[in-house]
Rosetta silent file (secondary structure, phi, psi, omega in degrees, C-alpha in Angstrom):
SEQUENCE: MSHRQFCNATLVLWMSVWFGAALQAGPDSCPGTWRAYVSGGIGGLADVLSLDDGTLVVATKTDGLRFYERGANGGYGWRTVKAPPRGVNGLGSNKTTALALFLGELWVGTQDSGISIYNFDTQDWREVNTTNTSQLPTNSITRLSPIGPDPTIANPGATHHVMWVSTPSGGLRYAYGRAD
SCORE:     score description
SCORE:     0.000 S_00000001
   1 L     0.000  134.728  178.751   92.476  117.698  139.966 S_00000001
   2 L   -99.789  136.528  177.343   91.254  115.130  137.455 S_00000001
   3 E  -156.764  161.986  175.717   87.895  113.421  137.972 S_00000001
   4 E  -140.731  138.630  178.052   85.002  111.699  136.251 S_00000001
   5 E  -137.883  152.970 -178.307   81.517  111.239  137.627 S_00000001
   6 E  -170.765  172.158  174.556   78.366  109.448  136.495 S_00000001
   7 E  -106.295  138.457  174.654   75.436  107.359  137.710 S_00000001
   8 L   -94.139 -173.963 -172.991   75.453  103.592  137.410 S_00000001
   9 L   -62.069  -20.915  178.764   72.411  101.366  136.942 S_00000001
  10 L   -95.104   17.547  177.884   71.491  101.612  140.625 S_00000001
  11 L    55.233   41.751  177.126   71.381  105.421  140.370 S_00000001
  12 L  -111.772  130.753 -179.661   74.383  105.855  142.574 S_00000001
  13 E   -83.154  125.297  176.588   76.829  108.622  141.770 S_00000001
  14 E  -113.605  149.882  177.169   80.459  107.485  141.633 S_00000001
  15 E  -143.216  134.901  174.524   83.469  109.731  141.318 S_00000001
  16 E  -108.155  143.476  177.709   87.124  108.897  140.848 S_00000001
  17 E  -125.440  141.616 -171.574   89.850  111.224  141.931 S_00000001
  18 L   -61.988  -19.482 -178.190   93.417  110.915  140.752 S_00000001
  19 L   -92.542    6.612  159.663   94.784  110.703  144.263 S_00000001
  20 L   116.226   47.205  170.434   93.114  107.432  145.017 S_00000001
  21 E  -155.997  149.047  169.337   89.587  106.524  146.106 S_00000001
  22 E   -97.473  127.520 -175.291   86.255  105.482  144.658 S_00000001
  23 E  -118.188  154.285 -177.185   83.576  107.488  146.399 S_00000001
  24 E  -136.215  139.714  166.769   79.809  107.050  146.458 S_00000001
  25 E  -142.605  138.375 -178.843   76.765  109.197  147.116 S_00000001
  26 L   178.246 -161.342 -173.499   73.278  108.143  146.208 S_00000001
  27 L   -59.855  -27.562 -178.339   69.894  106.869  147.326 S_00000001
  28 L   -95.341   10.561  176.169   71.396  104.617  150.000 S_00000001
  29 L  -131.749  159.149 -179.047   73.536  107.332  151.565 S_00000001
  30 L   -64.283  143.326  177.085   72.720  110.664  153.194 S_00000001
  31 L   -55.312  131.174  178.428   72.635  113.627  150.786 S_00000001
  32 L    82.075    2.247 -179.885   76.079  115.195  150.665 S_00000001
  33 L  -101.385  132.763  178.269   77.736  112.231  152.380 S_00000001
  34 L  -113.271  141.422  176.627   80.568  110.392  150.610 S_00000001
  35 E  -121.162  133.616  178.294   81.795  106.916  151.489 S_00000001
  36 E   -82.922  131.639  178.161   85.220  105.568  150.475 S_00000001
  37 E  -111.217  -32.550  177.616   85.137  102.112  148.867 S_00000001
  38 E  -133.847  123.791  175.590   88.668  101.703  147.508 S_00000001
  39 E  -159.296  154.300  176.655   91.604  103.538  148.950 S_00000001
  40 L    63.933  149.024  173.349   95.221  102.974  149.831 S_00000001
  41 L    72.877    0.763 -178.229   97.459  100.128  148.709 S_00000001
  42 L  -119.158    2.722  178.663   96.518  100.393  145.038 S_00000001
  43 L    75.672    7.414 -179.738   98.718  103.281  143.959 S_00000001
  44 L   101.039  163.170  178.626   95.725  105.454  143.164 S_00000001
  45 E   -97.977  143.509  176.599   92.874  105.280  140.696 S_00000001
  46 E  -104.287  -36.506 -175.871   93.274  106.012  137.021 S_00000001
  47 E  -164.059  159.326  172.467   89.680  105.652  135.773 S_00000001
  48 E  -134.016  152.343 -179.073   86.242  104.261  136.599 S_00000001
  49 E  -146.779  135.614  177.611   83.554  102.878  134.307 S_00000001
  50 E  -102.422  130.300  176.485   79.972  101.792  134.988 S_00000001
  51 L   -93.513  160.998 -176.476   78.559   98.809  133.100 S_00000001
  52 L   -59.090  -28.120 -178.090   74.867   98.434  132.210 S_00000001
  53 L   -84.959    6.319  179.705   74.356   95.720  134.852 S_00000001
  54 L    93.917   -3.292  177.788   75.450   98.066  137.664 S_00000001
  55 L   -70.539  137.394  174.285   79.027   96.767  137.867 S_00000001
  56 E  -104.970  127.616  176.783   81.656   99.391  138.559 S_00000001
  57 E  -106.278  129.098 -178.447   85.076   98.816  136.951 S_00000001
  58 E  -118.604  123.470  174.507   88.007  100.593  138.594 S_00000001
  59 E   -92.386  121.141  178.242   91.398  100.966  136.861 S_00000001
  60 E   -98.400  154.640 -176.633   94.176  101.251  139.442 S_00000001
  61 L   -72.948  -24.195 -177.034   97.529  102.832  138.678 S_00000001
  62 L  -140.283    1.712 -170.840   99.601   99.876  139.935 S_00000001
  63 L  -133.746   35.090  174.960   97.315   97.029  141.002 S_00000001
  64 L    74.312 -146.910 -177.061   95.196   95.909  138.023 S_00000001
  65 E  -112.278  150.844  171.335   91.420   96.193  137.896 S_00000001
  66 E  -122.824  135.990  176.420   88.747   96.125  140.564 S_00000001
  67 E  -116.782  120.039  173.474   85.148   95.116  139.809 S_00000001
  68 E   -98.477  103.940 -168.248   82.406   96.137  142.240 S_00000001
  69 E  -139.245  162.394  179.124   79.702   93.714  141.142 S_00000001
  70 E   -73.794  130.986  177.904   76.633   91.795  142.225 S_00000001
  71 L   -91.736 -179.790 -179.045   77.441   88.364  143.636 S_00000001
  72 L   -61.445  -28.565 -179.177   75.396   85.148  143.582 S_00000001
  73 L   -84.161    0.563  179.141   73.740   86.147  146.879 S_00000001
  74 L    91.970  -15.502  177.529   72.490   89.436  145.353 S_00000001
  75 L   -86.136  163.517  179.757   74.852   91.637  147.355 S_00000001
  76 E   -96.922  147.215  176.466   77.709   93.668  145.908 S_00000001
  77 E  -157.047  170.639 -177.523   81.400   93.010  146.539 S_00000001
  78 E   -93.515  141.301  172.135   84.864   93.640  145.106 S_00000001
  79 E  -130.380  138.590 -178.099   86.744   91.304  142.737 S_00000001
  80 E  -106.712  137.583  172.453   90.337   91.906  141.624 S_00000001
  81 E  -123.028  121.623  179.224   91.794   91.127  138.172 S_00000001
  82 L  -119.221  161.351  178.388   95.582   91.305  137.840 S_00000001
  83 L   -66.077  132.307  176.668   97.954   90.660  134.964 S_00000001
  84 L   -78.495  174.671  175.445   98.967   86.991  134.756 S_00000001
  85 L   -57.218  150.343  179.242  102.571   85.862  134.143 S_00000001
  86 L   -52.380  141.441  179.308  103.905   86.769  130.670 S_00000001
  87 L    91.128   -8.005  178.476  102.734   84.417  127.951 S_00000001
  88 L  -105.013  134.738 -178.798   99.388   83.740  129.663 S_00000001
  89 L   -62.195  129.863  177.766   96.226   85.265  128.172 S_00000001
  90 L   163.797 -166.394  176.897   94.842   88.078  130.334 S_00000001
  91 L   -55.400  131.930 -173.322   95.203   91.696  131.376 S_00000001
  92 L   -71.788  -27.298 -176.571   98.460   92.988  129.848 S_00000001
  93 L  -159.858  150.537  174.206   99.675   95.022  132.833 S_00000001
  94 L   -79.909   -9.688  179.281   98.666   95.972  136.379 S_00000001
  95 L   -90.217   77.358 -176.140   99.464   99.607  135.505 S_00000001
  96 E   -87.845  143.968 -172.596   96.021  100.474  134.113 S_00000001
  97 E  -126.375  -25.436 -173.650   95.337  103.995  132.860 S_00000001
  98 E  -154.836  149.925  178.825   92.020  104.175  130.968 S_00000001
  99 E  -131.218  146.883  174.192   88.726  102.308  130.545 S_00000001
 100 E  -159.978  151.617  168.658   86.092  102.241  127.807 S_00000001
 101 E  -100.048  130.576 -179.898   83.299  100.082  126.462 S_00000001
 102 E  -139.848  114.108  179.640   83.549   99.582  122.715 S_00000001
 103 L    51.076   44.414  175.519   81.116   97.380  120.798 S_00000001
 104 L    80.293    7.179  178.891   80.331   95.351  123.900 S_00000001
 105 E  -116.543  151.268  176.180   83.938   94.774  124.960 S_00000001
 106 E   -90.569  119.098  176.938   85.919   96.248  127.859 S_00000001
 107 E  -101.221  129.365 -178.252   88.986   98.154  126.641 S_00000001
 108 E  -123.059  112.282  174.358   91.713   98.726  129.244 S_00000001
 109 E   -78.550  144.800  178.850   94.557  101.146  128.496 S_00000001
 110 E  -125.139  163.879  179.716   97.818  100.442  130.277 S_00000001
 111 L   -75.798  -25.437 -170.885  100.935  102.447  131.062 S_00000001
 112 L  -141.231    2.592 -177.378  103.306   99.941  129.483 S_00000001
 113 L  -132.860   21.148  179.278  101.495   97.190  127.524 S_00000001
 114 L    75.504 -133.919 -175.506   99.136   98.963  125.132 S_00000001
 115 E  -120.245  130.542  172.293   95.458   98.003  125.298 S_00000001
 116 E  -103.481  132.894 -176.262   93.942   94.859  126.781 S_00000001
 117 E  -120.159  123.835 -179.596   90.476   94.021  125.431 S_00000001
 118 E  -105.808  125.571  176.795   88.077   91.752  127.320 S_00000001
 119 E   -95.462  115.179 -176.924   85.231   90.048  125.454 S_00000001
 120 L   -65.029  -33.206 -178.141   82.369   89.452  127.897 S_00000001
 121 L   -70.555  -47.986 -177.084   80.787   86.721  125.720 S_00000001
 122 L   -90.968  -13.900 -176.516   83.882   84.543  125.250 S_00000001
 123 L    58.359   34.494  177.878   85.602   85.675  128.489 S_00000001
 124 E  -112.186  153.770  174.929   88.864   86.001  126.554 S_00000001
 125 E  -107.077  148.373  168.248   91.455   88.774  126.485 S_00000001
 126 E  -139.735  164.265 -176.290   93.361   90.059  123.466 S_00000001
 127 E  -124.057  147.258  168.357   95.923   92.846  123.147 S_00000001
 128 E  -119.320  117.887 -178.090   96.577   95.803  120.875 S_00000001
 129 L  -149.462 -178.551 -176.598  100.169   96.956  121.270 S_00000001
 130 L   -68.147  -18.178  177.829  103.192   98.150  119.295 S_00000001
 131 L   -73.987  -40.473 -176.417  104.121   94.535  118.506 S_00000001
 132 L  -107.815   -2.437  178.575  100.883   93.723  116.663 S_00000001
 133 L  -137.859   95.750 -174.072   99.751   97.222  115.598 S_00000001
 134 L   -63.807  -23.438 -179.155  102.517   99.239  113.954 S_00000001
 135 L   -74.792  -19.036  178.976  100.382  102.415  113.885 S_00000001
 136 L   -70.123  118.622 -173.630  100.243  102.568  117.713 S_00000001
 137 L   -67.233  -30.484 -178.697  102.932  105.144  118.606 S_00000001
 138 L  -159.205  162.395  177.209  103.691  103.720  122.080 S_00000001
 139 L   -85.483    3.411  177.777  102.365  101.170  124.573 S_00000001
 140 L   -93.714  109.484 -176.021  101.593  103.957  127.063 S_00000001
 141 L  -101.446  129.408 -179.782   97.858  104.709  126.756 S_00000001
 142 L  -104.464  -27.191 -179.486   96.503  107.890  128.343 S_00000001
 143 E  -159.468  146.495  174.555   92.850  107.884  127.209 S_00000001
 144 E  -122.527  124.668 -176.771   90.325  105.776  125.313 S_00000001
 145 E  -128.719   96.648  177.704   87.407  107.610  123.674 S_00000001
 146 E   -75.766  138.266  179.514   84.776  105.497  121.882 S_00000001
 147 E  -123.252  125.494  178.631   82.665  107.352  119.330 S_00000001
 148 L   -73.355  175.301 -177.898   79.357  105.933  118.087 S_00000001
 149 L   -70.240  157.699  173.810   78.218  106.043  114.478 S_00000001
 150 L   -58.325  127.422 -177.076   76.993  109.173  112.738 S_00000001
 151 L   -63.912  -13.291  179.114   73.262  109.385  113.558 S_00000001
 152 L   -84.198   -7.277  179.493   72.472  110.022  109.887 S_00000001
 153 L   -82.170  121.678  177.202   73.714  106.523  108.923 S_00000001
 154 L   -76.678  131.650  178.548   70.799  104.125  108.496 S_00000001
 155 L    51.881   61.543 -179.456   71.490  100.723  110.105 S_00000001
 156 L   -64.892  145.987  176.802   75.094  101.394  111.173 S_00000001
 157 L  -105.307 -178.454 -178.682   77.423   98.416  111.442 S_00000001
 158 H   -58.631  -32.616 -177.970   80.431   97.732  113.629 S_00000001
 159 H   -71.836   -9.422  177.656   82.726   99.501  111.151 S_00000001
 160 H   -87.781   -5.880  176.611   80.872  102.777  111.768 S_00000001
 161 L   -93.408  143.940 -176.742   82.074  102.874  115.400 S_00000001
 162 E  -132.481  141.900  172.920   85.469  104.430  116.136 S_00000001
 163 E  -114.684  124.412  172.908   87.821  104.345  119.135 S_00000001
 164 E   -94.476  128.502 -178.637   90.248  107.224  119.580 S_00000001
 165 E  -113.903  123.391  178.740   93.373  106.171  121.484 S_00000001
 166 E  -103.827  139.189  175.931   95.553  108.849  123.090 S_00000001
 167 E  -136.087  165.392  175.792   99.209  108.321  123.992 S_00000001
 168 L   -63.581  -17.119 -176.881  102.008  110.688  125.067 S_00000001
 169 L  -107.000    8.910  179.636  103.436  110.282  121.538 S_00000001
 170 E   133.319 -178.895 -175.964  100.282  110.908  119.510 S_00000001
 171 E  -116.037  171.790 -179.638   96.888  109.451  118.775 S_00000001
 172 E  -146.519  135.654  174.137   95.361  106.609  116.811 S_00000001
 173 E  -103.169  123.271 -178.473   91.895  106.161  115.318 S_00000001
 174 E  -115.229  115.934  170.894   90.718  102.561  115.472 S_00000001
 175 E  -102.629  140.401 -169.907   87.725  101.431  113.435 S_00000001
 176 L   -46.807  119.537  178.636   86.844   97.836  114.174 S_00000001
 177 L    94.973   -8.838  178.560   89.366   95.658  112.375 S_00000001
 178 E  -152.842  148.940  177.596   91.756   98.452  111.307 S_00000001
 179 E  -119.574  138.322  175.662   93.891  101.192  112.815 S_00000001
 180 L  -151.000    0.000    0.000   94.863  104.438  111.079 S_00000001
Protein backbone atom coordinates (compact mmCIF):
# COMPACT_ATOMS: atom_id res chain seq x y z
CA MET A 1 0.00 0.00 0.00
CA SER A 2 1.28 3.45 -0.93
CA HIS A 3 0.60 6.41 1.36
CA ARG A 4 1.82 9.81 2.46
CA GLN A 5 0.95 11.58 5.68
CA PHE A 6 1.66 15.00 7.17
CA CYS A 7 0.12 17.83 9.19
CA ASN A 8 -1.27 20.91 7.51
CA ALA A 9 -1.36 24.42 8.97
CA THR A 10 -4.36 23.58 11.16
CA LEU A 11 -2.44 20.68 12.73
CA VAL A 12 -4.67 18.10 11.18
CA LEU A 13 -3.13 14.86 9.99
CA TRP A 14 -4.08 13.91 6.43
CA MET A 15 -3.29 10.64 4.73
CA SER A 16 -3.81 9.54 1.15
CA VAL A 17 -4.17 5.93 0.22
CA TRP A 18 -3.83 4.67 -3.32
CA PHE A 19 -7.24 3.06 -3.30
CA GLY A 20 -9.09 6.31 -2.99
CA ALA A 21 -9.89 8.55 -0.02
CA ALA A 22 -8.55 11.56 1.82
CA LEU A 23 -8.78 10.83 5.52
CA GLN A 24 -8.43 13.13 8.51
CA ALA A 25 -7.59 12.81 12.19
CA GLY A 26 -6.70 15.75 14.35
CA PRO A 27 -7.72 18.19 17.05
CA ASP A 28 -11.31 18.39 15.81
CA SER A 29 -11.84 14.63 15.70
CA CYS A 30 -11.68 11.91 18.34
CA PRO A 31 -8.23 10.33 18.79
CA GLY A 32 -7.98 7.31 16.51
CA THR A 33 -11.06 8.29 14.50
CA TRP A 34 -10.75 8.81 10.74
CA ARG A 35 -13.25 10.67 8.58
CA ALA A 36 -13.49 10.26 4.79
CA TYR A 37 -13.58 13.55 2.86
CA VAL A 38 -13.11 12.44 -0.75
CA SER A 39 -14.04 9.01 -1.94
CA GLY A 40 -15.64 7.30 -4.89
CA GLY A 41 -16.25 8.74 -8.34
CA ILE A 42 -12.74 10.13 -8.75
CA GLY A 43 -10.86 7.01 -9.78
CA GLY A 44 -8.73 7.08 -6.66
CA LEU A 45 -6.18 9.46 -5.22
CA ALA A 46 -2.67 9.79 -6.56
CA ASP A 47 -1.16 12.33 -4.14
CA VAL A 48 -1.96 14.99 -1.54
CA LEU A 49 -0.12 18.19 -0.67
CA SER A 50 -0.64 20.72 2.12
CA LEU A 51 -0.06 24.41 1.40
CA ASP A 52 1.14 26.91 4.02
CA ASP A 53 -2.31 28.53 4.26
CA GLY A 54 -3.93 25.24 5.32
CA THR A 55 -5.24 24.34 1.85
CA LEU A 56 -5.12 20.67 0.98
CA VAL A 57 -4.48 19.82 -2.69
CA VAL A 58 -5.62 16.38 -3.83
CA ALA A 59 -4.45 14.84 -7.13
CA THR A 60 -7.05 12.37 -8.42
CA LYS A 61 -6.20 9.59 -10.85
CA THR A 62 -8.94 10.48 -13.36
CA ASP A 63 -10.78 13.62 -12.25
CA GLY A 64 -8.30 16.53 -11.99
CA LEU A 65 -7.47 18.31 -8.76
CA ARG A 66 -9.44 18.95 -5.60
CA PHE A 67 -8.65 21.87 -3.27
CA TYR A 68 -9.92 21.75 0.32
CA GLU A 69 -9.59 25.42 1.19
CA ARG A 70 -10.91 28.23 3.35
CA GLY A 71 -13.79 30.11 1.75
CA ALA A 72 -14.84 33.76 2.12
CA ASN A 73 -17.05 32.83 5.09
CA GLY A 74 -14.06 31.32 6.96
CA GLY A 75 -15.23 27.73 6.60
CA TYR A 76 -13.51 25.06 4.53
CA GLY A 77 -14.94 23.46 1.39
CA TRP A 78 -13.94 21.58 -1.76
CA ARG A 79 -13.17 23.18 -5.14
CA THR A 80 -12.49 21.16 -8.30
CA VAL A 81 -10.01 22.07 -11.07
CA LYS A 82 -10.23 20.05 -14.29
CA ALA A 83 -8.35 20.20 -17.57
CA PRO A 84 -9.94 22.65 -20.01
CA PRO A 85 -10.46 21.85 -23.71
CA ARG A 86 -7.20 21.49 -25.69
CA GLY A 87 -5.65 24.80 -26.65
CA VAL A 88 -6.93 26.57 -23.52
CA ASN A 89 -4.45 27.46 -20.77
CA GLY A 90 -4.90 25.29 -17.67
CA LEU A 91 -4.29 21.90 -16.11
CA GLY A 92 -2.88 19.63 -18.84
CA SER A 93 -4.81 16.47 -17.96
CA ASN A 94 -7.37 15.16 -15.46
CA LYS A 95 -5.12 12.11 -14.93
CA THR A 96 -2.97 13.65 -12.18
CA THR A 97 -0.20 11.58 -10.60
CA ALA A 98 2.07 13.74 -8.42
CA LEU A 99 2.14 17.08 -6.58
CA ALA A 100 4.95 19.34 -5.37
CA LEU A 101 5.62 22.93 -4.41
CA PHE A 102 8.68 24.34 -6.16
CA LEU A 103 9.78 27.95 -5.71
CA GLY A 104 6.27 29.03 -4.79
CA GLU A 105 4.51 27.28 -7.67
CA LEU A 106 2.29 24.19 -7.69
CA TRP A 107 3.72 21.44 -9.91
CA VAL A 108 1.24 18.77 -11.03
CA GLY A 109 2.52 15.58 -12.68
CA THR A 110 0.13 13.90 -15.07
CA GLN A 111 -0.18 10.43 -16.57
CA ASP A 112 -0.26 11.67 -20.16
CA SER A 113 0.55 15.40 -20.47
CA GLY A 114 3.81 15.95 -18.61
CA ILE A 115 3.82 18.59 -15.87
CA SER A 116 1.37 21.43 -15.37
CA ILE A 117 2.74 24.32 -13.30
CA TYR A 118 0.45 26.81 -11.56
CA ASN A 119 1.79 30.22 -10.54
CA PHE A 120 -0.18 31.45 -7.52
CA ASP A 121 0.79 35.11 -8.10
CA THR A 122 -0.24 35.37 -11.76
CA GLN A 123 -2.87 32.59 -11.58
CA ASP A 124 -1.53 31.21 -14.87
CA TRP A 125 -0.66 27.67 -15.92
CA ARG A 126 2.28 26.57 -18.05
CA GLU A 127 3.38 23.11 -19.16
CA VAL A 128 6.59 21.10 -19.29
CA ASN A 129 6.18 18.18 -21.68
CA THR A 130 7.98 16.25 -24.42
CA THR A 131 6.94 18.88 -26.98
CA ASN A 132 8.72 21.78 -25.26
CA THR A 133 11.38 19.91 -23.24
CA SER A 134 13.28 17.36 -25.31
CA GLN A 135 15.08 15.97 -22.23
CA LEU A 136 11.79 14.75 -20.68
CA PRO A 137 11.71 11.02 -21.55
CA THR A 138 7.89 10.71 -21.54
CA ASN A 139 4.77 12.67 -20.60
CA SER A 140 3.92 10.10 -17.92
CA ILE A 141 5.11 11.55 -14.59
CA THR A 142 5.32 9.24 -11.57
CA ARG A 143 6.90 11.50 -8.91
CA LEU A 144 8.04 15.07 -8.34
CA SER A 145 10.76 15.64 -5.72
CA PRO A 146 11.82 19.24 -5.03
CA ILE A 147 15.23 19.64 -3.40
CA GLY A 148 16.22 22.87 -1.66
CA PRO A 149 19.64 24.48 -1.94
CA ASP A 150 22.75 23.15 -0.24
CA PRO A 151 22.71 24.69 3.27
CA THR A 152 26.36 25.71 2.89
CA ILE A 153 25.47 28.14 0.06
CA ALA A 154 25.25 31.70 1.35
CA ASN A 155 22.22 33.56 -0.06
CA PRO A 156 21.01 30.82 -2.42
CA GLY A 157 19.09 31.89 -5.51
CA ALA A 158 16.38 30.20 -7.54
CA THR A 159 18.99 28.34 -9.61
CA HIS A 160 20.18 26.52 -6.48
CA HIS A 161 16.82 24.71 -6.16
CA VAL A 162 16.32 21.47 -8.10
CA MET A 163 13.27 19.40 -9.03
CA TRP A 164 13.76 15.70 -9.72
CA VAL A 165 11.12 14.33 -12.10
CA SER A 166 10.54 10.57 -12.24
CA THR A 167 8.93 8.80 -15.20
CA PRO A 168 8.58 5.13 -16.19
CA SER A 169 11.30 5.78 -18.81
CA GLY A 170 13.86 7.54 -16.62
CA GLY A 171 14.41 10.70 -14.65
CA LEU A 172 15.13 14.36 -15.24
CA ARG A 173 16.80 16.98 -13.05
CA TYR A 174 15.26 20.42 -13.50
CA ALA A 175 17.04 23.50 -12.19
CA TYR A 176 14.94 26.60 -12.68
CA GLY A 177 15.17 27.56 -16.33
CA ARG A 178 16.97 24.41 -17.56
CA ALA A 179 16.51 20.66 -17.67
CA ASP A 180 19.32 18.09 -17.76
